[in-house]
C-alpha positions as CSV (number, residue, x, y, z in Angstrom):
1,M,-53.5,31.7,-55.9
2,G,-54.9,28.3,-56.8
3,P,-55.4,24.9,-55.0
4,M,-52.8,23.1,-53.0
5,H,-52.5,19.7,-53.6
6,L,-50.7,17.7,-50.9
7,A,-50.0,14.5,-49.7
8,L,-49.4,12.6,-46.8
9,G,-47.3,9.2,-46.5
10,Q,-46.7,6.3,-44.1
11,A,-45.2,3.1,-44.4
12,P,-43.3,1.1,-41.9
13,I,-38.8,1.8,-42.0
14,V,-35.7,0.6,-41.1
15,L,-34.6,2.2,-38.0
16,G,-31.2,3.7,-38.7
17,D,-31.0,2.7,-42.5
18,I,-31.0,6.5,-44.2
19,E,-30.7,5.0,-47.6
20,K,-33.6,1.9,-47.8
21,N,-35.4,4.9,-46.0
22,L,-35.1,6.9,-49.0
23,E,-36.1,4.0,-51.4
24,I,-38.9,3.3,-49.4
25,M,-39.7,7.6,-49.7
26,E,-39.4,7.3,-53.7
27,D,-42.1,4.4,-53.1
28,L,-44.7,6.8,-51.2
29,I,-44.3,10.0,-53.8
30,K,-44.8,7.8,-56.6
31,N,-47.7,6.4,-55.7
32,A,-48.6,9.5,-54.1
33,Q,-48.6,11.7,-58.1
34,K,-50.5,8.8,-59.7
35,K,-53.4,9.4,-57.3
36,C,-53.1,13.0,-57.6
37,K,-54.9,14.5,-60.4
38,R,-52.7,17.4,-61.1
39,K,-48.9,18.0,-60.0
40,L,-48.4,17.7,-56.6
41,D,-47.1,20.4,-54.7
42,L,-46.4,18.8,-51.0
43,I,-45.7,15.4,-50.0
44,A,-45.4,15.2,-45.8
45,F,-43.8,12.3,-44.1
46,P,-43.4,11.2,-40.0
47,E,-41.6,12.6,-37.5
48,L,-37.6,11.1,-37.9
49,F,-39.2,9.5,-41.2
50,I,-35.6,9.1,-43.1
51,T,-33.4,8.1,-39.4
52,G,-36.4,6.2,-37.4
53,Y,-37.7,7.1,-34.1
54,N,-36.2,4.9,-31.4
55,L,-32.3,5.3,-31.8
56,R,-32.1,6.4,-28.7
57,D,-27.9,5.8,-28.7
58,N,-27.4,5.8,-31.6
59,Y,-29.5,9.1,-33.0
60,S,-25.8,10.6,-33.3
61,K,-25.1,8.5,-35.7
62,V,-27.6,9.4,-38.8
63,A,-27.9,12.9,-37.3
64,E,-27.2,16.4,-39.5
65,E,-25.8,19.4,-39.8
66,I,-28.8,22.0,-41.4
67,P,-28.7,23.0,-44.2
68,S,-25.5,20.6,-45.8
69,S,-25.1,17.7,-48.6
70,S,-24.8,14.9,-46.1
71,R,-26.8,11.6,-47.0
72,A,-30.0,11.8,-45.9
73,Q,-30.5,15.9,-47.2
74,K,-28.3,15.3,-50.4
75,G,-31.2,12.4,-51.4
76,I,-33.9,14.2,-50.0
77,V,-33.0,17.3,-52.3
78,N,-32.5,14.3,-55.1
79,L,-36.0,13.4,-55.0
80,A,-38.0,16.3,-54.2
81,K,-35.7,17.7,-57.9
82,K,-36.7,14.0,-59.9
83,H,-40.4,14.5,-59.0
84,N,-40.2,18.1,-58.9
85,V,-42.3,17.8,-55.4
86,H,-41.7,19.6,-51.7
87,I,-40.9,17.3,-50.1
88,A,-41.6,17.5,-45.7
89,T,-39.8,15.5,-43.2
90,G,-37.9,14.3,-40.1
91,I,-34.7,14.7,-39.5
92,V,-31.7,13.8,-36.8
93,E,-29.9,18.1,-36.4
94,K,-26.4,18.2,-35.4
95,S,-25.9,21.9,-34.4
96,G,-22.4,22.1,-32.3
97,K,-22.8,19.7,-29.2
98,S,-26.8,19.1,-29.7
99,L,-29.0,16.9,-31.4
100,F,-32.4,18.9,-32.2
101,N,-35.4,16.1,-33.7
102,S,-36.4,18.3,-36.5
103,A,-38.4,18.4,-39.5
104,I,-36.8,19.7,-42.8
105,M,-39.1,21.0,-45.8
106,I,-37.2,20.9,-49.4
107,G,-38.4,21.6,-52.7
108,P,-36.9,21.3,-56.4
109,E,-34.7,23.8,-56.2
110,G,-33.4,22.7,-53.0
111,Y,-33.3,23.4,-48.9
112,I,-35.8,25.4,-48.1
113,G,-36.2,26.0,-44.1
114,H,-36.5,24.0,-41.3
115,Y,-38.0,23.6,-38.0
116,R,-37.1,21.8,-34.3
117,K,-39.6,20.1,-32.3
118,Q,-40.3,22.7,-29.2
119,F,-41.7,20.4,-26.3
120,L,-40.2,17.3,-25.7
121,P,-41.8,14.4,-24.5
122,N,-40.2,13.0,-21.1
123,F,-42.6,10.4,-19.7
124,G,-43.8,6.7,-20.2
125,P,-42.0,5.3,-23.6
126,F,-41.0,9.4,-24.0
127,E,-36.8,10.1,-22.7
128,E,-36.5,13.1,-25.2
129,K,-34.8,15.4,-23.1
130,M,-32.1,13.2,-23.0
131,F,-31.0,12.8,-26.5
132,F,-32.3,16.5,-28.4
133,G,-32.5,20.0,-27.4
134,E,-35.5,22.2,-27.2
135,G,-36.0,24.2,-30.2
136,N,-37.8,28.0,-29.5
137,Q,-38.6,29.5,-33.5
138,T,-42.2,29.0,-34.8
139,P,-41.5,29.9,-38.9
140,V,-43.3,29.7,-41.3
141,F,-42.1,28.7,-45.3
142,D,-43.3,30.9,-48.1
143,T,-44.0,28.3,-51.1
144,P,-45.6,28.6,-54.3
145,F,-48.4,26.9,-53.5
146,G,-49.2,28.6,-50.0
147,R,-47.5,29.2,-46.7
148,I,-46.3,26.1,-44.2
149,G,-46.3,26.1,-40.7
150,I,-45.0,22.7,-38.9
151,Q,-44.3,21.4,-35.7
152,I,-43.4,17.5,-34.4
153,C,-45.9,15.3,-32.3
154,Y,-46.1,16.5,-28.9
155,D,-46.0,20.3,-30.0
156,L,-50.0,19.2,-31.0
157,F,-51.1,20.2,-27.1
158,F,-49.3,23.1,-26.4
159,P,-51.6,25.9,-28.7
160,E,-49.7,28.3,-28.4
161,T,-48.0,26.7,-30.9
162,S,-51.0,26.4,-33.6
163,M,-51.8,29.4,-33.0
164,G,-47.9,31.2,-33.7
165,L,-47.8,29.5,-36.8
166,A,-51.3,30.4,-37.8
167,R,-50.2,34.2,-36.6
168,N,-47.4,34.4,-38.8
169,G,-49.7,33.6,-41.9
170,A,-49.8,29.4,-42.0
171,E,-52.5,27.8,-44.2
172,L,-51.3,24.6,-43.7
173,I,-49.7,23.5,-40.0
174,L,-48.1,20.0,-40.9
175,N,-47.9,17.7,-37.6
176,L,-45.3,15.3,-38.0
177,A,-45.4,12.7,-35.7
178,A,-43.7,9.5,-33.9
179,S,-47.5,8.8,-32.2
180,P,-47.5,5.1,-30.6
181,T,-50.7,3.7,-30.3
182,T,-51.6,3.8,-26.2
183,S,-51.9,7.8,-27.5
184,R,-54.1,7.6,-30.3
185,P,-57.6,8.9,-28.6
186,L,-56.1,12.3,-27.2
187,F,-54.3,12.9,-30.9
188,H,-58.0,12.4,-32.7
189,R,-60.0,14.4,-30.6
190,V,-56.8,17.5,-30.0
191,I,-56.3,17.1,-34.2
192,P,-59.5,18.9,-35.0
193,A,-59.6,21.7,-32.7
194,R,-56.3,23.0,-33.7
195,A,-57.8,23.3,-36.8
196,I,-60.7,24.9,-35.6
197,E,-59.1,27.4,-33.8
198,T,-56.7,28.7,-35.9
199,T,-59.1,28.0,-39.2
200,C,-56.1,26.1,-40.9
201,F,-55.8,23.6,-42.8
202,Y,-54.4,20.6,-40.6
203,A,-52.4,17.3,-41.8
204,Y,-50.8,15.4,-39.3
205,S,-48.3,12.2,-40.6
206,N,-47.6,9.8,-38.4
207,N,-45.5,6.9,-38.2
208,V,-47.1,3.1,-39.0
209,G,-45.4,-0.2,-37.6
210,T,-42.7,-1.1,-35.2
211,Q,-39.8,0.2,-34.5
212,G,-38.4,-1.7,-31.7
213,S,-41.0,-1.3,-27.9
214,L,-42.7,1.1,-29.8
215,T,-45.3,0.4,-32.4
216,F,-47.4,3.0,-34.0
217,A,-51.0,3.0,-35.8
218,G,-50.1,5.6,-38.5
219,E,-53.6,7.6,-38.8
220,S,-52.5,10.0,-41.0
221,V,-55.4,12.1,-41.4
222,I,-55.6,15.6,-43.4
223,V,-58.8,18.2,-41.8
224,D,-60.4,21.3,-42.5
225,P,-60.1,24.5,-40.5
226,R,-64.0,23.2,-39.0
227,G,-62.3,20.6,-38.0
228,K,-64.0,18.4,-40.6
229,T,-61.9,15.3,-42.5
230,I,-61.1,15.5,-46.7
231,A,-59.1,12.2,-46.2
232,D,-57.1,9.9,-43.8
233,I,-55.2,6.3,-44.4
234,P,-56.6,3.5,-42.1
235,S,-54.8,2.2,-38.6
236,F,-51.7,0.2,-39.6
237,E,-51.3,0.4,-43.6
238,E,-48.9,1.8,-45.5
239,G,-50.1,4.4,-48.2
240,V,-50.2,7.4,-49.4
241,I,-53.6,10.2,-48.9
242,V,-53.9,12.6,-52.0
243,C,-56.0,16.1,-51.8
244,E,-56.7,19.1,-53.1
245,L,-56.6,22.5,-50.8
246,S,-58.4,25.3,-51.7
247,L,-57.1,28.7,-50.0
248,E,-60.0,30.4,-51.6
249,E,-62.1,28.2,-49.2
250,L,-59.8,29.1,-46.1
251,D,-60.3,33.0,-46.5
252,S,-64.3,31.9,-46.3
253,F,-64.1,29.6,-43.7
254,R,-61.7,33.1,-41.8
255,E,-64.4,35.8,-43.6
256,A,-67.3,33.1,-41.9
257,R,-65.8,32.4,-37.9
258,P,-63.2,35.2,-37.3
259,V,-61.3,33.3,-34.7
260,L,-58.3,34.5,-35.8
261,R,-58.2,38.0,-36.2
262,D,-60.4,38.0,-32.5
263,S,-57.6,36.3,-30.2
264,K,-55.0,38.7,-32.6
265,K,-56.2,42.0,-30.4
266,K,-56.0,40.3,-27.1
267,E,-51.9,40.0,-28.0
């Protein structure tokens, strides 16, 4: 398997306006493809990017069953086919009477899978437990370019979520986030640690701009299994980053420091 070509996109979105946010998404995809020297495999967008994070009582108005041909998913599928790229993004999921803060993976051929946020913050400005149910699965998605695990924002602070993805075979962990400016120092300390302890590539795609009472700094970043930054987007800027991830190099990391192998002995 050759290298994986990954992009992260961050841009201010419009709360509740799925059509406008799809346009913003397409602009970022086009920019990423211009920057990519070869075929772009995957682009990841932040938590609830397609709807906006700070919708509160209006989440139900934009929620969709997954998978379905509802407007957000239909739009994402069309973009994936049009640009021949895999897309990971946040979305509000409806299942029966429950809502979930979810992430969906869609490829040029359509739906691949989705993930429900497991750890819902309920402190400070966050009241997610008022609106969402908790997920309980840790899926890893097989793609032509590698095995991808997804988590959402606050999941990062619980090491078992990242390690669970790694033990299930993830080579890249995506964290789709809506982390406000007050949380910046914590995330930048923990992200490298998660990469090191799982020996995975780790990519953090964060919202940027203001949504209601919350301000997001962006600062999306990709780090290698040693916790070293490969690429990042500056604070409060709209844009994309593109990088090439070598899975052969990942194997070398894991041979040199077999943290994941040795952790399995304790299961």
